[in-house]
C-alpha positions, 0 to 999 in steps of 0.5 A: 320017098317018105313025106318027110323026105318029100318035104325036105326036097321041096324045101331045097327045090324052092331055094333053087327057083330062078325067078322070085315068086310073088309076095303072096306065093312066098307068104303061102309057102312060108305059112305052110312051112311053119305050120308043117315044122312047128304046128299052130302059130305060137308067138305074139303078133309083131308090132304095128311098124313090123309090116313084113313080120305081121304079114308072115304072122298072119299067113302062118296064123291062117293055117291054125288047126291044120295038122303038120302032115296036112301042111307038109303035103300042101307045102310039097304040092304048092312048091311043085306047082311053083317049080313047074310054073317058074320052070316053064316061064324060065324056059320060055324066056330062054327059048324066045332068045333062040328063035331062028327068025325074028318075030314081027314087031307086034309079036315082040311087043306082045311077049314083052308086055306079057313078060313085064306083067308076069315079072313086075305086075302092072306098069309102074313107070311114066310113059316115055316122051314124045320122041321115044317111039319105041319106048312108047310102043313098049310102054303101051303094050305093057300098060295094056296088060294092066289088071292081069295077074302075074300068074295069068301073064306067066301062063299067057307068056309061056303059051305065046312063046310056045306058039312062036317056037312052033312058027319060027323054030329054035336054034 
């Protein structure tokens, strides 16, 4: 497959991801795509109030000087990495629903916390009230992952679910 064909396939593959990449990942693939397609940034930086436009412009402009071929190759490799990471994460999320036996409460809290951290990042809700014991346990588990990156949490989640599949099997 030629470099152009690989690039076009990667552009299609990224659209098929079942989970949304992080904002940083999206900016990186945007910048590589623009650099590969158009070369160096050739537009004026957006205005003060266009935060999204400025972030995209800055990401693309950071690739200044990278050849189109280098950018295509980097784009293809980055998308392959995203497809692998998000594919494994999605498979683990499906596998955990098919375990033959129910994991322990502690195991359930651990995978819940890792899933939330991987999906949303640091805990962003208020701690549930005094009488919501289950809600507080889940909140505490998620909050214990504070500071862990989404990528680290995805990897830890996938590995933890693999361990649960080995222990409990899947139906």
